[in-house]
mmCIF file of the N, C-alpha and C atoms, coordinates in Angstrom:
data_MODEL
# 
_entry.id   MODEL 
# 
loop_
_atom_site.group_PDB 
_atom_site.id 
_atom_site.type_symbol 
_atom_site.label_atom_id 
_atom_site.label_alt_id 
_atom_site.label_comp_id 
_atom_site.label_asym_id 
_atom_site.label_entity_id 
_atom_site.label_seq_id 
_atom_site.pdbx_PDB_ins_code 
_atom_site.Cartn_x 
_atom_site.Cartn_y 
_atom_site.Cartn_z 
_atom_site.occupancy 
_atom_site.B_iso_or_equiv 
_atom_site.pdbx_formal_charge 
_atom_site.auth_seq_id 
_atom_site.auth_comp_id 
_atom_site.auth_asym_id 
_atom_site.auth_atom_id 
_atom_site.pdbx_PDB_model_num 
ATOM 1   N N  . MET A 1 1  ? -10.058 -8.583 9.952  1.00 0.00 ? 1  MET A N  1 
ATOM 2   C CA . MET A 1 1  ? -9.904  -7.267 10.563 1.00 0.00 ? 1  MET A CA 1 
ATOM 3   C C  . MET A 1 1  ? -8.811  -7.277 11.629 1.00 0.00 ? 1  MET A C  1 
ATOM 4   N N  . LYS A 1 2  ? -8.744  -8.360 12.420 1.00 0.00 ? 2  LYS A N  1 
ATOM 5   C CA . LYS A 1 2  ? -7.730  -8.447 13.454 1.00 0.00 ? 2  LYS A CA 1 
ATOM 6   C C  . LYS A 1 2  ? -6.330  -8.442 12.866 1.00 0.00 ? 2  LYS A C  1 
ATOM 7   N N  . THR A 1 3  ? -6.141  -9.129 11.761 1.00 0.00 ? 3  THR A N  1 
ATOM 8   C CA . THR A 1 3  ? -4.840  -9.145 11.107 1.00 0.00 ? 3  THR A CA 1 
ATOM 9   C C  . THR A 1 3  ? -4.443  -7.736 10.693 1.00 0.00 ? 3  THR A C  1 
ATOM 10  N N  . LYS A 1 4  ? -5.395  -6.990 10.155 1.00 0.00 ? 4  LYS A N  1 
ATOM 11  C CA . LYS A 1 4  ? -5.137  -5.609 9.754  1.00 0.00 ? 4  LYS A CA 1 
ATOM 12  C C  . LYS A 1 4  ? -4.729  -4.772 10.966 1.00 0.00 ? 4  LYS A C  1 
ATOM 13  N N  . ASN A 1 5  ? -5.406  -4.962 12.113 1.00 0.00 ? 5  ASN A N  1 
ATOM 14  C CA . ASN A 1 5  ? -5.065  -4.224 13.318 1.00 0.00 ? 5  ASN A CA 1 
ATOM 15  C C  . ASN A 1 5  ? -3.673  -4.579 13.816 1.00 0.00 ? 5  ASN A C  1 
ATOM 16  N N  . ARG A 1 6  ? -3.319  -5.841 13.766 1.00 0.00 ? 6  ARG A N  1 
ATOM 17  C CA . ARG A 1 6  ? -1.972  -6.241 14.178 1.00 0.00 ? 6  ARG A CA 1 
ATOM 18  C C  . ARG A 1 6  ? -0.937  -5.586 13.281 1.00 0.00 ? 6  ARG A C  1 
ATOM 19  N N  . THR A 1 7  ? -1.212  -5.539 12.020 1.00 0.00 ? 7  THR A N  1 
ATOM 20  C CA . THR A 1 7  ? -0.299  -4.907 11.084 1.00 0.00 ? 7  THR A CA 1 
ATOM 21  C C  . THR A 1 7  ? -0.218  -3.405 11.360 1.00 0.00 ? 7  THR A C  1 
ATOM 22  N N  . LYS A 1 8  ? -1.352  -2.794 11.629 1.00 0.00 ? 8  LYS A N  1 
ATOM 23  C CA . LYS A 1 8  ? -1.358  -1.371 11.962 1.00 0.00 ? 8  LYS A CA 1 
ATOM 24  C C  . LYS A 1 8  ? -0.588  -1.121 13.252 1.00 0.00 ? 8  LYS A C  1 
ATOM 25  N N  . GLU A 1 9  ? -0.737  -2.013 14.217 1.00 0.00 ? 9  GLU A N  1 
ATOM 26  C CA . GLU A 1 9  ? -0.006  -1.861 15.478 1.00 0.00 ? 9  GLU A CA 1 
ATOM 27  C C  . GLU A 1 9  ? 1.495   -1.982 15.258 1.00 0.00 ? 9  GLU A C  1 
ATOM 28  N N  . SER A 1 10 ? 1.907   -2.921 14.421 1.00 0.00 ? 10 SER A N  1 
ATOM 29  C CA . SER A 1 10 ? 3.342   -3.074 14.168 1.00 0.00 ? 10 SER A CA 1 
ATOM 30  C C  . SER A 1 10 ? 3.881   -1.856 13.410 1.00 0.00 ? 10 SER A C  1 
ATOM 31  N N  . LEU A 1 11 ? 3.095   -1.305 12.493 1.00 0.00 ? 11 LEU A N  1 
ATOM 32  C CA . LEU A 1 11 ? 3.504   -0.081 11.804 1.00 0.00 ? 11 LEU A CA 1 
ATOM 33  C C  . LEU A 1 11 ? 3.630   1.079  12.785 1.00 0.00 ? 11 LEU A C  1 
ATOM 34  N N  . LEU A 1 12 ? 2.721   1.160  13.724 1.00 0.00 ? 12 LEU A N  1 
ATOM 35  C CA . LEU A 1 12 ? 2.782   2.215  14.729 1.00 0.00 ? 12 LEU A CA 1 
ATOM 36  C C  . LEU A 1 12 ? 4.068   2.097  15.546 1.00 0.00 ? 12 LEU A C  1 
ATOM 37  N N  . LYS A 1 13 ? 4.441   0.885  15.903 1.00 0.00 ? 13 LYS A N  1 
ATOM 38  C CA . LYS A 1 13 ? 5.686   0.661  16.643 1.00 0.00 ? 13 LYS A CA 1 
ATOM 39  C C  . LYS A 1 13 ? 6.898   1.083  15.810 1.00 0.00 ? 13 LYS A C  1 
ATOM 40  N N  . GLU A 1 14 ? 6.877   0.778  14.523 1.00 0.00 ? 14 GLU A N  1 
ATOM 41  C CA . GLU A 1 14 ? 7.974   1.182  13.641 1.00 0.00 ? 14 GLU A CA 1 
ATOM 42  C C  . GLU A 1 14 ? 8.065   2.704  13.552 1.00 0.00 ? 14 GLU A C  1 
ATOM 43  N N  . ILE A 1 15 ? 6.924   3.366  13.491 1.00 0.00 ? 15 ILE A N  1 
ATOM 44  C CA . ILE A 1 15 ? 6.898   4.828  13.443 1.00 0.00 ? 15 ILE A CA 1 
ATOM 45  C C  . ILE A 1 15 ? 7.464   5.398  14.748 1.00 0.00 ? 15 ILE A C  1 
ATOM 46  N N  . GLU A 1 16 ? 7.089   4.799  15.867 1.00 0.00 ? 16 GLU A N  1 
ATOM 47  C CA . GLU A 1 16 ? 7.625   5.249  17.162 1.00 0.00 ? 16 GLU A CA 1 
ATOM 48  C C  . GLU A 1 16 ? 9.149   5.149  17.179 1.00 0.00 ? 16 GLU A C  1 
ATOM 49  N N  . LEU A 1 17 ? 9.675   4.060  16.656 1.00 0.00 ? 17 LEU A N  1 
ATOM 50  C CA . LEU A 1 17 ? 11.131  3.892  16.609 1.00 0.00 ? 17 LEU A CA 1 
ATOM 51  C C  . LEU A 1 17 ? 11.784  4.958  15.732 1.00 0.00 ? 17 LEU A C  1 
ATOM 52  N N  . LEU A 1 18 ? 11.169  5.261  14.597 1.00 0.00 ? 18 LEU A N  1 
ATOM 53  C CA . LEU A 1 18 ? 11.710  6.288  13.716 1.00 0.00 ? 18 LEU A CA 1 
ATOM 54  C C  . LEU A 1 18 ? 11.657  7.672  14.355 1.00 0.00 ? 18 LEU A C  1 
ATOM 55  N N  . LEU A 1 19 ? 10.663  7.910  15.191 1.00 0.00 ? 19 LEU A N  1 
ATOM 56  C CA . LEU A 1 19 ? 10.539  9.207  15.865 1.00 0.00 ? 19 LEU A CA 1 
ATOM 57  C C  . LEU A 1 19 ? 11.476  9.338  17.054 1.00 0.00 ? 19 LEU A C  1 
ATOM 58  N N  . SER A 1 20 ? 11.995  8.236  17.524 1.00 0.00 ? 20 SER A N  1 
ATOM 59  C CA . SER A 1 20 ? 12.895  8.244  18.679 1.00 0.00 ? 20 SER A CA 1 
ATOM 60  C C  . SER A 1 20 ? 14.315  8.524  18.209 1.00 0.00 ? 20 SER A C  1 
ATOM 61  N N  . TYR A 1 21 ? 14.568  9.785  17.874 1.00 0.00 ? 21 TYR A N  1 
ATOM 62  C CA . TYR A 1 21 ? 15.887  10.162 17.373 1.00 0.00 ? 21 TYR A CA 1 
ATOM 63  C C  . TYR A 1 21 ? 16.943  10.116 18.457 1.00 0.00 ? 21 TYR A C  1 
ATOM 64  N N  . ASN A 1 22 ? 16.531  10.129 19.721 1.00 0.00 ? 22 ASN A N  1 
ATOM 65  C CA . ASN A 1 22 ? 17.457  9.980  20.835 1.00 0.00 ? 22 ASN A CA 1 
ATOM 66  C C  . ASN A 1 22 ? 17.308  8.549  21.348 1.00 0.00 ? 22 ASN A C  1 
ATOM 67  N N  . PRO A 1 23 ? 18.342  7.715  21.194 1.00 0.00 ? 23 PRO A N  1 
ATOM 68  C CA . PRO A 1 23 ? 18.219  6.304  21.587 1.00 0.00 ? 23 PRO A CA 1 
ATOM 69  C C  . PRO A 1 23 ? 17.971  6.085  23.078 1.00 0.00 ? 23 PRO A C  1 
ATOM 70  N N  . ASN A 1 24 ? 18.202  7.103  23.888 1.00 0.00 ? 24 ASN A N  1 
ATOM 71  C CA . ASN A 1 24 ? 17.986  6.975  25.331 1.00 0.00 ? 24 ASN A CA 1 
ATOM 72  C C  . ASN A 1 24 ? 16.555  7.284  25.740 1.00 0.00 ? 24 ASN A C  1 
ATOM 73  N N  . GLU A 1 25 ? 15.757  7.765  24.809 1.00 0.00 ? 25 GLU A N  1 
ATOM 74  C CA . GLU A 1 25 ? 14.375  8.126  25.109 1.00 0.00 ? 25 GLU A CA 1 
ATOM 75  C C  . GLU A 1 25 ? 13.448  7.475  24.081 1.00 0.00 ? 25 GLU A C  1 
ATOM 76  N N  . ILE A 1 26 ? 12.347  6.940  24.555 1.00 0.00 ? 26 ILE A N  1 
ATOM 77  C CA . ILE A 1 26 ? 11.390  6.270  23.677 1.00 0.00 ? 26 ILE A CA 1 
ATOM 78  C C  . ILE A 1 26 ? 10.201  7.187  23.414 1.00 0.00 ? 26 ILE A C  1 
ATOM 79  N N  . THR A 1 27 ? 9.819   7.289  22.161 1.00 0.00 ? 27 THR A N  1 
ATOM 80  C CA . THR A 1 27 ? 8.641   8.056  21.776 1.00 0.00 ? 27 THR A CA 1 
ATOM 81  C C  . THR A 1 27 ? 7.467   7.090  21.659 1.00 0.00 ? 27 THR A C  1 
ATOM 82  N N  . THR A 1 28 ? 6.355   7.452  22.288 1.00 0.00 ? 28 THR A N  1 
ATOM 83  C CA . THR A 1 28 ? 5.167   6.609  22.178 1.00 0.00 ? 28 THR A CA 1 
ATOM 84  C C  . THR A 1 28 ? 4.020   7.410  21.578 1.00 0.00 ? 28 THR A C  1 
ATOM 85  N N  . ILE A 1 29 ? 3.214   6.707  20.822 1.00 0.00 ? 29 ILE A N  1 
ATOM 86  C CA . ILE A 1 29 ? 2.036   7.297  20.187 1.00 0.00 ? 29 ILE A CA 1 
ATOM 87  C C  . ILE A 1 29 ? 0.819   6.561  20.733 1.00 0.00 ? 29 ILE A C  1 
ATOM 88  N N  . ASN A 1 30 ? -0.195  7.304  21.066 1.00 0.00 ? 30 ASN A N  1 
ATOM 89  C CA . ASN A 1 30 ? -1.414  6.721  21.600 1.00 0.00 ? 30 ASN A CA 1 
ATOM 90  C C  . ASN A 1 30 ? -1.994  5.715  20.604 1.00 0.00 ? 30 ASN A C  1 
ATOM 91  N N  . PRO A 1 31 ? -2.125  4.451  20.989 1.00 0.00 ? 31 PRO A N  1 
ATOM 92  C CA . PRO A 1 31 ? -2.649  3.427  20.073 1.00 0.00 ? 31 PRO A CA 1 
ATOM 93  C C  . PRO A 1 31 ? -4.100  3.655  19.649 1.00 0.00 ? 31 PRO A C  1 
ATOM 94  N N  . ASN A 1 32 ? -4.799  4.530  20.344 1.00 0.00 ? 32 ASN A N  1 
ATOM 95  C CA . ASN A 1 32 ? -6.181  4.834  19.945 1.00 0.00 ? 32 ASN A CA 1 
ATOM 96  C C  . ASN A 1 32 ? -6.241  5.485  18.565 1.00 0.00 ? 32 ASN A C  1 
ATOM 97  N N  . TYR A 1 33 ? -5.121  6.069  18.117 1.00 0.00 ? 33 TYR A N  1 
ATOM 98  C CA . TYR A 1 33 ? -5.092  6.672  16.783 1.00 0.00 ? 33 TYR A CA 1 
ATOM 99  C C  . TYR A 1 33 ? -5.274  5.637  15.686 1.00 0.00 ? 33 TYR A C  1 
ATOM 100 N N  . LEU A 1 34 ? -5.001  4.365  16.006 1.00 0.00 ? 34 LEU A N  1 
ATOM 101 C CA . LEU A 1 34 ? -5.179  3.313  15.005 1.00 0.00 ? 34 LEU A CA 1 
ATOM 102 C C  . LEU A 1 34 ? -6.620  3.230  14.526 1.00 0.00 ? 34 LEU A C  1 
ATOM 103 N N  . GLU A 1 35 ? -7.517  3.660  15.383 1.00 0.00 ? 35 GLU A N  1 
ATOM 104 C CA . GLU A 1 35 ? -8.933  3.654  15.039 1.00 0.00 ? 35 GLU A CA 1 
ATOM 105 C C  . GLU A 1 35 ? -9.232  4.634  13.907 1.00 0.00 ? 35 GLU A C  1 
ATOM 106 N N  . TYR A 1 36 ? -8.448  5.705  13.836 1.00 0.00 ? 36 TYR A N  1 
ATOM 107 C CA . TYR A 1 36 ? -8.713  6.775  12.873 1.00 0.00 ? 36 TYR A CA 1 
ATOM 108 C C  . TYR A 1 36 ? -7.793  6.740  11.661 1.00 0.00 ? 36 TYR A C  1 
ATOM 109 N N  . LEU A 1 37 ? -6.639  6.088  11.795 1.00 0.00 ? 37 LEU A N  1 
ATOM 110 C CA . LEU A 1 37 ? -5.681  6.048  10.702 1.00 0.00 ? 37 LEU A CA 1 
ATOM 111 C C  . LEU A 1 37 ? -5.833  4.755  9.904  1.00 0.00 ? 37 LEU A C  1 
ATOM 112 N N  . GLU A 1 38 ? -5.831  4.897  8.623  1.00 0.00 ? 38 GLU A N  1 
ATOM 113 C CA . GLU A 1 38 ? -5.881  3.741  7.738  1.00 0.00 ? 38 GLU A CA 1 
ATOM 114 C C  . GLU A 1 38 ? -4.476  3.165  7.597  1.00 0.00 ? 38 GLU A C  1 
ATOM 115 N N  . PHE A 1 39 ? -4.402  1.924  7.191  1.00 0.00 ? 39 PHE A N  1 
ATOM 116 C CA . PHE A 1 39 ? -3.127  1.261  6.972  1.00 0.00 ? 39 PHE A CA 1 
ATOM 117 C C  . PHE A 1 39 ? -2.249  2.081  6.019  1.00 0.00 ? 39 PHE A C  1 
ATOM 118 N N  . GLU A 1 40 ? -2.855  2.592  4.957  1.00 0.00 ? 40 GLU A N  1 
ATOM 119 C CA . GLU A 1 40 ? -2.122  3.376  3.962  1.00 0.00 ? 40 GLU A CA 1 
ATOM 120 C C  . GLU A 1 40 ? -1.569  4.660  4.569  1.00 0.00 ? 40 GLU A C  1 
ATOM 121 N N  . ASP A 1 41 ? -2.318  5.279  5.487  1.00 0.00 ? 41 ASP A N  1 
ATOM 122 C CA . ASP A 1 41 ? -1.847  6.487  6.171  1.00 0.00 ? 41 ASP A CA 1 
ATOM 123 C C  . ASP A 1 41 ? -0.581  6.188  6.970  1.00 0.00 ? 41 ASP A C  1 
ATOM 124 N N  . LEU A 1 42 ? -0.628  5.084  7.705  1.00 0.00 ? 42 LEU A N  1 
ATOM 125 C CA . LEU A 1 42 ? 0.524   4.698  8.523  1.00 0.00 ? 42 LEU A CA 1 
ATOM 126 C C  . LEU A 1 42 ? 1.733   4.378  7.658  1.00 0.00 ? 42 LEU A C  1 
ATOM 127 N N  . GLU A 1 43 ? 1.515   3.695  6.551  1.00 0.00 ? 43 GLU A N  1 
ATOM 128 C CA . GLU A 1 43 ? 2.619   3.397  5.631  1.00 0.00 ? 43 GLU A CA 1 
ATOM 129 C C  . GLU A 1 43 ? 3.228   4.675  5.081  1.00 0.00 ? 43 GLU A C  1 
ATOM 130 N N  . SER A 1 44 ? 2.377   5.624  4.744  1.00 0.00 ? 44 SER A N  1 
ATOM 131 C CA . SER A 1 44 ? 2.849   6.901  4.209  1.00 0.00 ? 44 SER A CA 1 
ATOM 132 C C  . SER A 1 44 ? 3.679   7.653  5.257  1.00 0.00 ? 44 SER A C  1 
ATOM 133 N N  . ILE A 1 45 ? 3.208   7.677  6.489  1.00 0.00 ? 45 ILE A N  1 
ATOM 134 C CA . ILE A 1 45 ? 3.934   8.328  7.580  1.00 0.00 ? 45 ILE A CA 1 
ATOM 135 C C  . ILE A 1 45 ? 5.294   7.658  7.763  1.00 0.00 ? 45 ILE A C  1 
ATOM 136 N N  . LYS A 1 46 ? 5.290   6.339  7.792  1.00 0.00 ? 46 LYS A N  1 
ATOM 137 C CA . LYS A 1 46 ? 6.531   5.595  7.973  1.00 0.00 ? 46 LYS A CA 1 
ATOM 138 C C  . LYS A 1 46 ? 7.519   5.893  6.841  1.00 0.00 ? 46 LYS A C  1 
ATOM 139 N N  . ASN A 1 47 ? 7.045   5.830  5.598  1.00 0.00 ? 47 ASN A N  1 
ATOM 140 C CA . ASN A 1 47 ? 7.916   6.089  4.452  1.00 0.00 ? 47 ASN A CA 1 
ATOM 141 C C  . ASN A 1 47 ? 8.477   7.506  4.473  1.00 0.00 ? 47 ASN A C  1 
ATOM 142 N N  . SER A 1 48 ? 7.660   8.458  4.870  1.00 0.00 ? 48 SER A N  1 
ATOM 143 C CA . SER A 1 48 ? 8.110   9.839  4.967  1.00 0.00 ? 48 SER A CA 1 
ATOM 144 C C  . SER A 1 48 ? 9.198   9.982  6.033  1.00 0.00 ? 48 SER A C  1 
ATOM 145 N N  . LEU A 1 49 ? 9.001   9.328  7.159  1.00 0.00 ? 49 LEU A N  1 
ATOM 146 C CA . LEU A 1 49 ? 10.001  9.384  8.226  1.00 0.00 ? 49 LEU A CA 1 
ATOM 147 C C  . LEU A 1 49 ? 11.310  8.713  7.816  1.00 0.00 ? 49 LEU A C  1 
ATOM 148 N N  . ILE A 1 50 ? 11.208  7.605  7.092  1.00 0.00 ? 50 ILE A N  1 
ATOM 149 C CA . ILE A 1 50 ? 12.414  6.909  6.631  1.00 0.00 ? 50 ILE A CA 1 
ATOM 150 C C  . ILE A 1 50 ? 13.252  7.833  5.753  1.00 0.00 ? 50 ILE A C  1 
ATOM 151 N N  . LYS A 1 51 ? 12.591  8.615  4.914  1.00 0.00 ? 51 LYS A N  1 
ATOM 152 C CA . LYS A 1 51 ? 13.304  9.554  4.044  1.00 0.00 ? 51 LYS A CA 1 
ATOM 153 C C  . LYS A 1 51 ? 14.005  10.643 4.858  1.00 0.00 ? 51 LYS A C  1 
ATOM 154 N N  . LYS A 1 52 ? 13.411  11.004 6.001  1.00 0.00 ? 52 LYS A N  1 
ATOM 155 C CA . LYS A 1 52 ? 13.943  12.111 6.790  1.00 0.00 ? 52 LYS A CA 1 
ATOM 156 C C  . LYS A 1 52 ? 14.956  11.677 7.843  1.00 0.00 ? 52 LYS A C  1 
ATOM 157 N N  . VAL A 1 53 ? 14.916  10.419 8.244  1.00 0.00 ? 53 VAL A N  1 
ATOM 158 C CA . VAL A 1 53 ? 15.846  9.931  9.258  1.00 0.00 ? 53 VAL A CA 1 
ATOM 159 C C  . VAL A 1 53 ? 17.251  10.029 8.685  1.00 0.00 ? 53 VAL A C  1 
ATOM 160 N N  . GLY A 1 54 ? 18.165  10.497 9.500  1.00 0.00 ? 54 GLY A N  1 
ATOM 161 C CA . GLY A 1 54 ? 19.534  10.630 9.039  1.00 0.00 ? 54 GLY A CA 1 
ATOM 162 C C  . GLY A 1 54 ? 19.826  12.005 8.483  1.00 0.00 ? 54 GLY A C  1 
ATOM 163 N N  . THR A 1 55 ? 18.782  12.796 8.266  1.00 0.00 ? 55 THR A N  1 
ATOM 164 C CA . THR A 1 55 ? 19.018  14.140 7.753  1.00 0.00 ? 55 THR A CA 1 
ATOM 165 C C  . THR A 1 55 ? 18.881  15.181 8.867  1.00 0.00 ? 55 THR A C  1 
ATOM 166 N N  . LEU A 1 56 ? 18.625  14.715 10.085 1.00 0.00 ? 56 LEU A N  1 
ATOM 167 C CA . LEU A 1 56 ? 18.525  15.650 11.196 1.00 0.00 ? 56 LEU A CA 1 
ATOM 168 C C  . LEU A 1 56 ? 19.905  16.196 11.547 1.00 0.00 ? 56 LEU A C  1 
ATOM 169 N N  . LYS A 1 57 ? 19.984  17.481 11.677 1.00 0.00 ? 57 LYS A N  1 
ATOM 170 C CA . LYS A 1 57 ? 21.215  18.116 12.109 1.00 0.00 ? 57 LYS A CA 1 
ATOM 171 C C  . LYS A 1 57 ? 21.120  18.356 13.602 1.00 0.00 ? 57 LYS A C  1 
ATOM 172 N N  . LYS A 1 58 ? 22.252  18.609 14.219 1.00 0.00 ? 58 LYS A N  1 
ATOM 173 C CA . LYS A 1 58 ? 22.283  18.867 15.652 1.00 0.00 ? 58 LYS A CA 1 
ATOM 174 C C  . LYS A 1 58 ? 21.327  20.009 16.016 1.00 0.00 ? 58 LYS A C  1 
ATOM 175 N N  . GLU A 1 59 ? 21.306  21.053 15.206 1.00 0.00 ? 59 GLU A N  1 
ATOM 176 C CA . GLU A 1 59 ? 20.426  22.195 15.474 1.00 0.00 ? 59 GLU A CA 1 
ATOM 177 C C  . GLU A 1 59 ? 18.951  21.790 15.420 1.00 0.00 ? 59 GLU A C  1 
ATOM 178 N N  . ASP A 1 60 ? 18.628  20.898 14.491 1.00 0.00 ? 60 ASP A N  1 
ATOM 179 C CA . ASP A 1 60 ? 17.245  20.431 14.369 1.00 0.00 ? 60 ASP A CA 1 
ATOM 180 C C  . ASP A 1 60 ? 16.825  19.670 15.620 1.00 0.00 ? 60 ASP A C  1 
ATOM 181 N N  . ILE A 1 61 ? 17.715  18.813 16.104 1.00 0.00 ? 61 ILE A N  1 
ATOM 182 C CA . ILE A 1 61 ? 17.408  18.019 17.295 1.00 0.00 ? 61 ILE A CA 1 
ATOM 183 C C  . ILE A 1 61 ? 17.212  18.937 18.500 1.00 0.00 ? 61 ILE A C  1 
ATOM 184 N N  . GLU A 1 62 ? 18.092  19.935 18.639 1.00 0.00 ? 62 GLU A N  1 
ATOM 185 C CA . GLU A 1 62 ? 17.954  20.888 19.746 1.00 0.00 ? 62 GLU A CA 1 
ATOM 186 C C  . GLU A 1 62 ? 16.630  21.636 19.648 1.00 0.00 ? 62 GLU A C  1 
ATOM 187 N N  . TRP A 1 63 ? 16.248  22.025 18.440 1.00 0.00 ? 63 TRP A N  1 
ATOM 188 C CA . TRP A 1 63 ? 14.987  22.734 18.236 1.00 0.00 ? 63 TRP A CA 1 
ATOM 189 C C  . TRP A 1 63 ? 13.815  21.827 18.571 1.00 0.00 ? 63 TRP A C  1 
ATOM 190 N N  . LEU A 1 64 ? 13.865  20.559 18.168 1.00 0.00 ? 64 LEU A N  1 
ATOM 191 C CA . LEU A 1 64 ? 12.780  19.621 18.453 1.00 0.00 ? 64 LEU A CA 1 
ATOM 192 C C  . LEU A 1 64 ? 12.631  19.358 19.950 1.00 0.00 ? 64 LEU A C  1 
ATOM 193 N N  . GLN A 1 65 ? 13.723  19.424 20.686 1.00 0.00 ? 65 GLN A N  1 
ATOM 194 C CA . GLN A 1 65 ? 13.687  19.155 22.126 1.00 0.00 ? 65 GLN A CA 1 
ATOM 195 C C  . GLN A 1 65 ? 12.734  20.095 22.858 1.00 0.00 ? 65 GLN A C  1 
ATOM 196 N N  . GLN A 1 66 ? 12.581  21.317 22.381 1.00 0.00 ? 66 GLN A N  1 
ATOM 197 C CA . GLN A 1 66 ? 11.722  22.276 23.073 1.00 0.00 ? 66 GLN A CA 1 
ATOM 198 C C  . GLN A 1 66 ? 10.251  21.863 23.063 1.00 0.00 ? 66 GLN A C  1 
ATOM 199 N N  . PHE A 1 67 ? 9.864   20.995 22.145 1.00 0.00 ? 67 PHE A N  1 
ATOM 200 C CA . PHE A 1 67 ? 8.481   20.559 22.053 1.00 0.00 ? 67 PHE A CA 1 
ATOM 201 C C  . PHE A 1 67 ? 8.207   19.270 22.808 1.00 0.00 ? 67 PHE A C  1 
ATOM 202 N N  . LYS A 1 68 ? 9.243   18.686 23.329 1.00 0.00 ? 68 LYS A N  1 
ATOM 203 C CA . LYS A 1 68 ? 9.110   17.424 24.025 1.00 0.00 ? 68 LYS A CA 1 
ATOM 204 C C  . LYS A 1 68 ? 8.423   17.644 25.376 1.00 0.00 ? 68 LYS A C  1 
ATOM 205 N N  . LYS A 1 69 ? 7.501   16.794 25.692 1.00 0.00 ? 69 LYS A N  1 
ATOM 206 C CA . LYS A 1 69 ? 6.783   16.894 26.955 1.00 0.00 ? 69 LYS A CA 1 
ATOM 207 C C  . LYS A 1 69 ? 7.695   16.422 28.080 1.00 0.00 ? 69 LYS A C  1 
ATOM 208 N N  . GLU A 1 70 ? 7.811   17.211 29.104 1.00 0.00 ? 70 GLU A N  1 
ATOM 209 C CA . GLU A 1 70 ? 8.623   16.847 30.267 1.00 0.00 ? 70 GLU A CA 1 
ATOM 210 C C  . GLU A 1 70 ? 7.863   15.862 31.134 1.00 0.00 ? 70 GLU A C  1 
ATOM 211 N N  . SER A 1 71 ? 8.557   14.843 31.611 1.00 0.00 ? 71 SER A N  1 
ATOM 212 C CA . SER A 1 71 ? 7.917   13.810 32.446 1.00 0.00 ? 71 SER A CA 1 
ATOM 213 C C  . SER A 1 71 ? 7.788   14.266 33.864 1.00 0.00 ? 71 SER A C  1 
# 
């Protein structure tokens, strides 16, 4: 089980990197979600993000910025 959790944690980190479309800002996801997400769910999320990375247009990034939580 621990090995599975480590793998899930590493997948979560990879997803965070894919979500960080601005290299100057890091996106973090609450690790408590690992309790509810299956390994297959995380893989699916990661694969979906990989397909979408690189297709963001400037307008998309500007639109996404409005949802970002201000620190």
